[in-house]
C-alpha positions as CSV (number, residue, x, y, z in Angstrom):
1,X,8.2,-43.3,-82.3
2,X,11.4,-41.2,-82.0
3,X,9.3,-38.1,-81.4
4,X,7.3,-39.8,-78.7
5,X,10.4,-40.9,-76.8
6,X,11.9,-37.4,-77.1
7,X,8.7,-35.9,-75.7
8,X,8.7,-38.3,-72.7
9,X,12.4,-37.6,-72.1
10,X,11.8,-33.8,-72.0
11,X,8.8,-34.2,-69.6
12,X,10.9,-36.3,-67.2
13,X,13.8,-33.7,-67.3
14,X,11.2,-30.9,-66.6
15,X,9.8,-32.7,-63.6
16,X,13.3,-33.3,-62.1
17,X,14.1,-29.6,-62.4
18,X,10.8,-28.6,-60.8
19,X,11.4,-30.8,-57.8
20,X,14.9,-29.5,-57.4
21,X,13.8,-25.9,-57.6
22,X,10.8,-26.2,-55.2
23,X,11.2,-24.3,-51.9
24,X,10.3,-26.3,-48.7
25,X,10.4,-25.3,-45.0
26,X,13.4,-26.8,-43.2
27,X,12.5,-29.7,-40.8
28,X,13.5,-28.2,-37.5
29,X,13.8,-30.0,-34.2
30,X,12.2,-29.1,-30.8
31,X,12.5,-25.6,-29.5
32,X,15.6,-24.9,-27.5
33,X,14.5,-24.4,-23.9
34,X,17.9,-25.0,-22.2
35,X,19.4,-22.1,-20.3
36,X,22.9,-20.9,-21.0
37,X,25.5,-22.6,-18.8
38,X,28.4,-20.7,-17.2
39,X,31.6,-22.5,-18.3
40,X,34.2,-20.2,-16.6
41,X,34.6,-16.9,-14.9
42,X,37.4,-14.5,-14.1
43,X,37.4,-14.0,-11.1
44,X,36.4,-17.5,-9.8
45,X,34.0,-17.9,-6.9
46,X,35.9,-17.2,-3.7
47,X,38.9,-15.5,-5.4
48,X,40.8,-12.9,-3.4
49,X,43.3,-10.2,-4.5
50,X,41.4,-9.8,-7.8
51,X,43.3,-7.2,-9.9
52,X,41.6,-7.5,-13.3
53,X,40.0,-4.4,-14.7
54,X,36.9,-6.4,-15.8
55,X,34.9,-9.5,-15.0
56,X,35.0,-12.1,-17.9
57,X,32.2,-14.7,-18.2
58,X,32.1,-17.5,-20.7
59,X,28.9,-19.4,-21.5
60,X,28.0,-22.6,-23.4
61,X,26.3,-20.6,-26.2
62,X,26.0,-17.1,-27.6
63,X,24.6,-14.8,-24.9
64,X,23.3,-11.3,-24.3
65,X,22.7,-9.2,-21.2
66,X,19.1,-9.8,-20.1
67,X,17.2,-6.5,-20.1
68,X,16.3,-5.4,-16.6
69,X,16.9,-2.7,-14.0
70,X,18.4,-5.0,-11.4
71,X,22.2,-4.4,-11.4
72,X,24.9,-7.1,-11.5
73,X,26.9,-6.2,-8.4
74,X,26.2,-5.8,-4.7
75,X,27.2,-3.4,-3.2
76,X,25.7,-1.3,-5.9
77,X,28.2,-0.5,-8.6
78,X,27.7,1.2,-12.0
79,X,29.1,-1.0,-14.7
80,X,29.4,-1.3,-18.5
81,X,28.4,-4.6,-20.1
82,X,29.7,-5.9,-23.5
83,X,28.5,-9.3,-24.9
84,X,30.5,-10.9,-27.8
85,X,29.5,-14.5,-28.8
86,X,29.8,-16.8,-25.8
87,X,31.4,-14.2,-23.6
88,X,30.3,-11.2,-21.5
89,X,32.6,-8.5,-20.2
90,X,31.5,-6.4,-17.1
91,X,33.6,-3.3,-16.3
92,X,33.0,-1.0,-13.3
93,X,32.7,2.6,-14.5
94,X,34.7,4.0,-11.6
95,X,37.0,1.0,-11.0
96,X,37.0,-1.4,-8.1
97,X,37.1,-0.3,-4.5
98,X,40.1,-1.5,-2.5
99,X,39.7,-4.4,0.0
100,X,36.0,-4.8,-1.0
101,X,34.1,-8.0,-1.3
102,X,31.7,-8.1,-4.2
103,X,28.7,-10.3,-4.9
104,X,28.1,-10.9,-8.6
105,X,24.5,-11.7,-9.2
106,X,23.9,-13.7,-12.4
107,X,20.4,-15.2,-12.0
108,X,18.2,-14.0,-14.9
109,X,20.8,-11.3,-15.8
110,X,22.1,-13.2,-18.9
111,X,20.1,-14.8,-21.7
112,X,20.9,-16.9,-24.8
113,X,20.9,-14.9,-28.0
114,X,18.4,-17.0,-30.0
115,X,15.6,-18.1,-27.7
116,X,16.0,-15.6,-24.9
117,X,16.2,-18.2,-22.1
118,X,17.6,-16.6,-18.9
119,X,20.5,-17.9,-17.0
120,X,19.9,-19.7,-13.6
121,X,23.4,-19.3,-12.2
122,X,23.2,-17.5,-8.9
123,X,26.2,-15.7,-7.4
124,X,30.0,-15.3,-7.5
125,X,31.8,-13.9,-4.4
126,X,35.2,-12.3,-4.9
127,X,37.4,-9.7,-3.2
128,X,39.9,-7.0,-4.2
129,X,41.5,-7.5,-0.9
130,X,43.2,-10.5,0.8
131,X,40.0,-11.9,2.3
132,X,36.3,-12.5,1.6
133,X,33.8,-10.9,4.0
134,X,31.8,-13.9,5.2
135,X,29.0,-12.2,7.0
136,X,25.5,-12.5,5.4
137,X,21.9,-11.8,6.3
138,X,18.7,-13.6,5.4
139,X,15.5,-11.6,5.5
140,X,12.1,-13.4,5.8
141,X,9.6,-10.9,4.4
142,X,6.1,-11.1,5.9
143,X,2.8,-9.4,5.2
144,X,0.7,-7.7,7.9
145,X,-0.8,-11.1,9.0
146,X,2.7,-12.5,9.8
147,X,2.5,-14.9,6.8
148,X,5.2,-15.2,4.2
149,X,5.0,-12.5,1.6
150,X,4.5,-13.9,-1.9
151,X,5.1,-10.5,-3.7
152,X,8.4,-9.4,-4.9
153,X,10.4,-7.3,-2.4
154,X,13.7,-5.5,-2.3
155,X,16.1,-5.1,0.6
156,X,18.6,-2.3,0.8
157,X,21.4,-2.2,3.4
158,X,22.9,1.3,3.7
159,X,26.4,1.3,5.3
160,X,28.6,4.1,6.6
161,X,31.2,3.7,3.8
162,X,28.5,4.6,1.2
163,X,28.1,1.0,0.3
164,X,24.5,-0.1,-0.5
165,X,24.0,-3.9,-0.5
166,X,20.8,-5.2,-2.0
167,X,18.7,-8.3,-2.8
168,X,15.4,-8.7,-4.6
169,X,13.0,-11.6,-4.8
170,X,10.0,-13.2,-3.2
171,X,9.6,-14.5,0.4
172,X,13.2,-14.8,1.6
173,X,16.0,-12.5,0.6
174,X,19.7,-13.1,1.1
175,X,22.7,-10.8,1.0
176,X,26.3,-12.2,1.2
177,X,29.8,-10.8,1.4
178,X,28.8,-8.0,3.8
179,X,31.4,-6.0,5.8
180,X,30.8,-6.1,9.5
181,X,29.0,-3.0,10.9
182,X,25.7,-1.3,11.5
183,X,23.3,-0.8,8.6
184,X,20.0,0.9,8.0
185,X,17.9,-1.8,6.5
186,X,14.9,-1.0,4.2
187,X,12.5,-3.6,2.8
188,X,9.8,-2.6,0.3
189,X,8.1,-3.4,-3.0
190,X,10.3,-1.6,-5.5
191,X,7.6,-1.0,-8.1
192,X,9.7,1.0,-10.6
193,X,12.9,-1.0,-9.9
194,X,15.1,2.0,-9.2
195,X,16.4,0.6,-5.9
196,X,15.2,3.6,-4.0
197,X,12.2,3.8,-1.7
198,X,9.5,6.2,-2.8
199,X,6.0,6.9,-1.5
200,X,4.5,5.1,-4.5
201,X,6.2,1.9,-3.3
202,X,3.7,1.7,-0.4
203,X,4.6,-0.1,2.8
204,X,8.1,0.0,4.2
205,X,10.1,-1.8,6.8
206,X,13.0,0.2,8.2
207,X,15.3,-0.6,11.1
208,X,19.0,-0.5,12.2
209,X,20.7,-3.9,12.2
210,X,24.1,-4.9,13.5
211,X,25.9,-7.5,11.3
212,X,29.1,-9.2,12.5
213,X,28.2,-12.8,11.5
214,X,25.4,-14.6,9.7
215,X,22.0,-13.5,11.0
216,X,18.4,-14.0,10.2
217,X,15.7,-11.3,10.6
218,X,12.0,-10.9,9.9
219,X,10.7,-7.8,8.0
220,X,7.1,-6.8,7.9
221,X,6.7,-3.6,5.7
222,X,4.2,-1.2,7.3
223,X,2.4,1.9,6.0
224,X,4.6,5.0,5.6
225,X,4.3,8.6,4.4
226,X,6.9,11.3,4.1
227,X,5.5,13.7,1.5
228,X,4.2,16.8,3.3
229,X,0.5,17.6,3.4
230,X,-0.4,20.5,1.1
231,X,-2.8,22.9,2.7
232,X,-4.9,25.6,0.9
233,X,-7.0,28.4,2.4
234,X,-9.8,30.4,0.9
235,X,-11.3,33.4,2.6
236,X,-14.9,34.5,2.3
237,X,-15.4,37.4,4.6
238,X,-15.3,36.0,8.1
239,X,-15.4,32.4,6.7
240,X,-12.3,30.4,5.9
241,X,-12.3,27.3,3.9
242,X,-9.3,25.0,4.6
243,X,-8.6,22.2,2.1
244,X,-5.8,19.6,2.4
245,X,-4.2,17.1,0.0
246,X,-4.7,14.3,2.5
247,X,-7.1,13.4,5.4
248,X,-6.2,15.3,8.6
249,X,-7.2,15.4,12.2
250,X,-7.3,19.1,13.3
251,X,-6.5,20.2,16.8
252,X,-8.8,22.1,19.2
253,X,-8.3,25.7,17.9
254,X,-9.4,24.7,14.5
255,X,-12.2,22.5,15.7
256,X,-13.6,25.2,17.9
257,X,-14.5,27.2,14.8
258,X,-15.3,24.3,12.5
259,X,-18.9,24.6,11.4
260,X,-18.7,22.3,8.4
261,X,-16.5,19.5,7.0
262,X,-16.6,16.7,4.4
263,X,-16.7,13.0,5.3
264,X,-13.2,12.5,3.8
265,X,-11.6,14.9,6.4
266,X,-9.9,17.0,3.7
267,X,-12.3,20.1,3.7
268,X,-13.2,22.3,6.6
269,X,-15.3,25.5,7.0
270,X,-14.3,27.8,9.8
271,X,-16.7,30.5,11.1
272,X,-16.4,33.1,12.4
273,X,-12.7,33.9,12.0
274,X,-11.9,37.3,13.4
275,X,-8.5,36.8,14.9
276,X,-5.3,34.8,14.2
277,X,-5.6,31.1,14.5
278,X,-2.5,28.9,15.0
279,X,-3.4,25.2,14.6
280,X,-1.6,21.9,14.2
281,X,-3.2,19.0,12.3
282,X,-2.1,15.4,11.8
283,X,-2.4,13.1,8.9
284,X,-3.5,9.5,9.1
285,X,0.0,8.4,9.8
286,X,0.7,10.9,12.6
287,X,2.8,13.4,10.7
288,X,2.2,16.9,12.1
289,X,1.7,20.1,10.1
290,X,1.4,23.5,11.7
291,X,-0.6,26.3,10.0
292,X,-1.4,29.9,10.7
293,X,-4.6,31.7,9.6
294,X,-4.2,35.4,9.7
295,X,-6.9,37.9,10.9
296,X,-9.5,38.7,8.3
297,X,-11.3,41.9,7.5
298,X,-15.0,41.4,8.2
299,X,-17.3,41.5,5.2
300,X,-20.9,41.4,6.2
301,X,-22.0,41.0,2.6
302,X,-20.7,37.5,2.3
303,X,-23.0,34.7,3.4
304,X,-22.5,31.1,4.4
305,X,-25.6,30.2,2.3
306,X,-23.3,30.4,-0.7
307,X,-21.5,27.2,0.4
308,X,-22.8,23.7,-0.3
309,X,-25.0,21.7,2.0
310,X,-24.6,17.9,1.9
311,X,-26.1,15.1,3.9
312,X,-25.3,11.4,4.3
313,X,-27.4,8.7,5.9
314,X,-26.4,5.5,7.6
315,X,-29.1,2.9,8.2
316,X,-28.9,-0.2,10.3
317,X,-31.1,-2.6,12.3
318,X,-30.2,-3.3,15.9
319,X,-32.6,-5.6,17.8
320,X,-36.1,-4.5,16.9
321,X,-35.3,-0.9,16.0
322,X,-34.2,0.8,12.8
323,X,-31.4,3.2,13.5
324,X,-31.0,6.1,11.0
325,X,-28.1,8.4,11.4
326,X,-28.3,11.7,9.4
327,X,-25.0,13.7,9.1
328,X,-24.9,17.1,7.4
329,X,-21.8,18.8,6.2
330,X,-22.7,21.7,8.6
331,X,-23.2,21.6,12.4
332,X,-26.7,22.3,13.6
333,X,-26.9,25.5,15.6
334,X,-30.4,24.8,16.8
335,X,-31.9,21.3,17.1
336,X,-35.6,20.7,16.8
337,X,-38.0,20.1,19.7
338,X,-39.9,17.5,17.7
339,X,-39.1,15.2,14.8
340,X,-41.9,13.2,13.0
341,X,-42.0,10.5,10.3
342,X,-44.8,9.1,8.2
343,X,-46.3,5.7,8.4
344,X,-49.5,4.9,6.4
345,X,-49.9,8.7,5.8
346,X,-49.9,9.4,9.6
347,X,-47.2,11.5,11.2
348,X,-45.7,9.8,14.2
349,X,-43.3,11.3,16.7
350,X,-39.8,9.8,16.4
351,X,-37.3,9.0,19.2
352,X,-33.9,10.6,18.4
353,X,-30.6,11.8,19.8
354,X,-28.2,14.6,19.0
355,X,-24.9,14.1,17.2
356,X,-22.1,16.6,16.4
357,X,-23.1,17.1,12.8
358,X,-26.7,15.7,12.8
359,X,-29.1,13.4,14.6
360,X,-29.8,9.7,15.1
361,X,-33.3,8.4,14.8
362,X,-34.6,5.2,16.5
363,X,-37.7,3.9,14.8
364,X,-39.6,0.7,14.5
365,X,-38.6,-1.5,11.6
366,X,-40.2,-0.1,8.5
367,X,-40.6,-1.3,4.9
368,X,-38.2,-0.4,2.2
369,X,-39.0,2.7,0.2
370,X,-39.1,6.5,0.7
371,X,-39.3,7.7,4.3
372,X,-40.4,11.3,4.8
373,X,-39.3,13.3,7.9
374,X,-40.3,16.7,9.2
375,X,-38.8,18.9,11.9
376,X,-40.4,21.8,13.8
377,X,-37.2,23.7,13.2
378,X,-33.7,22.4,12.4
379,X,-31.2,25.3,11.9
380,X,-27.8,24.8,10.2
381,X,-25.1,27.4,9.7
382,X,-25.7,27.7,6.0
383,X,-29.4,27.0,5.9
384,X,-31.7,29.0,8.2
385,X,-34.6,26.5,8.7
386,X,-34.9,22.9,7.6
387,X,-38.4,21.6,8.1
388,X,-38.7,18.6,5.6
389,X,-36.4,15.8,4.5
390,X,-36.6,12.4,3.1
391,X,-34.4,9.3,2.7
392,X,-34.6,6.1,0.8
393,X,-34.6,2.8,2.7
394,X,-33.0,0.0,0.5
395,X,-33.7,-3.7,1.0
396,X,-30.1,-4.2,2.2
397,X,-30.6,-1.6,4.9
398,X,-33.2,-3.9,6.5
399,X,-30.9,-6.9,6.8
400,X,-30.8,-7.8,10.5
401,X,-27.5,-6.7,12.2
402,X,-25.4,-9.4,13.8
403,X,-22.7,-9.6,16.4
404,X,-18.9,-10.2,15.8
405,X,-17.4,-11.2,19.1
406,X,-14.3,-12.9,20.5
407,X,-11.1,-12.3,22.4
408,X,-7.8,-10.6,21.7
409,X,-5.0,-12.6,23.4
410,X,-1.8,-10.6,23.8
411,X,0.7,-9.9,26.6
412,X,1.5,-6.5,25.1
413,X,0.2,-3.2,26.5
414,X,-1.7,-0.4,24.6
415,X,-3.4,-2.9,22.3
416,X,-6.1,-1.4,20.1
417,X,-8.3,-3.4,17.7
418,X,-10.4,-2.0,14.8
419,X,-13.1,-3.6,12.7
420,X,-12.9,-2.5,9.1
421,X,-15.7,-2.9,6.5
422,X,-15.1,-3.5,2.8
423,X,-14.6,0.3,2.3
424,X,-11.9,0.3,5.0
425,X,-14.1,2.3,7.3
426,X,-13.8,1.7,11.0
427,X,-17.0,0.1,12.3
428,X,-15.9,-0.8,15.8
429,X,-13.0,-0.5,18.2
430,X,-11.8,-2.5,21.2
431,X,-8.8,-3.0,23.5
432,X,-7.1,-6.1,24.8
433,X,-9.5,-8.9,26.0
434,X,-13.1,-9.5,24.9
435,X,-14.7,-7.6,22.1
436,X,-18.3,-7.4,20.8
437,X,-19.4,-5.4,17.7
438,X,-22.9,-5.2,16.4
439,X,-22.8,-4.4,12.7
440,X,-24.6,-4.8,9.4
441,X,-24.1,-7.9,7.3
442,X,-21.0,-7.7,5.1
443,X,-17.4,-8.5,4.8
444,X,-15.0,-7.3,7.5
445,X,-11.4,-7.4,8.6
446,X,-9.7,-6.9,12.0
447,X,-6.5,-5.0,12.3
448,X,-4.7,-4.7,15.6
449,X,-1.8,-2.4,16.6
450,X,0.1,-1.2,19.6
451,X,-1.0,2.4,20.2
452,X,2.4,3.6,21.5
453,X,1.6,7.3,21.5
454,X,-1.9,6.7,22.9
455,X,-3.7,8.9,20.4
456,X,-6.4,6.4,19.5
457,X,-5.4,5.8,15.9
458,X,-2.7,4.0,14.0
459,X,0.5,5.9,13.4
460,X,2.6,4.8,10.5
461,X,6.3,5.5,10.0
462,X,8.1,8.5,8.6
463,X,11.3,7.6,6.6
464,X,12.8,11.1,6.6
465,X,12.2,11.6,10.3
466,X,13.5,8.0,11.0
467,X,10.3,7.3,12.9
468,X,9.3,3.7,13.0
469,X,5.6,2.7,12.4
470,X,3.5,1.4,15.3
471,X,3.5,-2.5,15.2
472,X,0.5,-3.6,13.1
473,X,-1.2,-7.0,12.6
474,X,-3.9,-8.0,10.2
475,X,-6.1,-10.9,11.2
476,X,-5.7,-13.3,8.3
477,X,-9.1,-15.1,8.5
478,X,-11.9,-13.7,6.3
479,X,-14.9,-12.4,8.3
480,X,-18.2,-12.6,6.5
481,X,-21.3,-11.7,8.5
482,X,-24.6,-12.9,6.9
483,X,-28.1,-11.5,7.7
484,X,-29.3,-12.9,11.0
485,X,-26.0,-14.5,11.9
486,X,-23.7,-14.0,14.9
487,X,-20.0,-14.8,14.7
488,X,-18.7,-15.5,18.2
489,X,-15.6,-17.0,19.9
490,X,-13.2,-15.4,17.4
491,X,-9.7,-15.8,18.9
492,X,-7.1,-13.3,17.7
493,X,-3.5,-13.7,18.8
494,X,-1.6,-10.8,17.2
495,X,2.1,-11.4,16.2
496,X,3.9,-8.1,16.1
């Protein structure tokens, strides 16, 4: 009996020790989602004659600097940041400027140490002088259609005293504590967050603003370019190949000798080149580049037939006719007297017209499939005689073209409208008033600009040259033309 009781006692003791020694997960509460609260700051908001060497911030919990490239202070000031427990110390690397109002930006710049919740406190204004600069500016950032911009933008205000004020966010931007004066204002999408406009940032709004109180302005970033066009030249006897890093529009001296080019406007063949050519060409945003092609020694052994021949076709239906435009990369030097096409194995004479780099055929509406053509003699610069050709007619090429029509309502002068397809190619142009475009089914957009220099194309800005872009407006409504449809009575009222 005693042995049985002793055995039961030992079993009980063992179970007690096992329960005490077992490891269990702690029963935690809900995840901490509260943001750290600012309890005190030195300086206080609105404090003047601040003489401290550093800014001291105390929060409701342990905090760290939130990683990010956006700085703490406007105007831009390089600082060192130290976080210890509930406190953060911010010290300017080169000290404070005298009689300067600073805006300390705290939103999302501080986070709690454990969960990483960012702070929501906004700004603290203080001054190292005897007064706070009370001027401020609010910027409503818009897109090309004059609607509020939902993408993150950055505003920089460059002052004469080397101060650079800034603000970043979505839609409306605000900068406070600004000294009165004239500033160069830049608004753009700062993609790499270095607070400096670069070509990769895309569109840019730039203007000079006078600030002597609280003002509100609208900013609509527009296309810019300031990197120079790179131009390369290769000589082949009395032939010169000109290649550029961006699309260009050559002037007349170059065009007079241009016998071939690619559709992108970046590659041109000149022939013959026997004397010096001085040309000026422009990029798509109106930046001009001058170039000189020196005299060449004639080499009769070189031939243009060594250069490539390419051809593109554009097919559309207009009314009861099939329009086929054939464009070669080389100008025809001799057009044919007669062009024929096959239908049911019978050769039929085609109606056609000359184009600068090819021809346009006007045929009855045909079935999809391969269409064979023959010329009595089509002579190109790098191909002596072209007598046969063929193209493929796809089902989509036979969709009935439709009309896109309406009215452009504007009191401005020099208005130019362009119809762009999904590939951003111009399919039609018009001025102020009524417009009517007959195009293939597809998706289109309408862009309108004030052609201030009357060159017939949109001219963007140039930051380094301080040239402002031509006012540009993008019609916000989607235009989708279906086969057999007409879209009429479109009213466009551009807001520049």
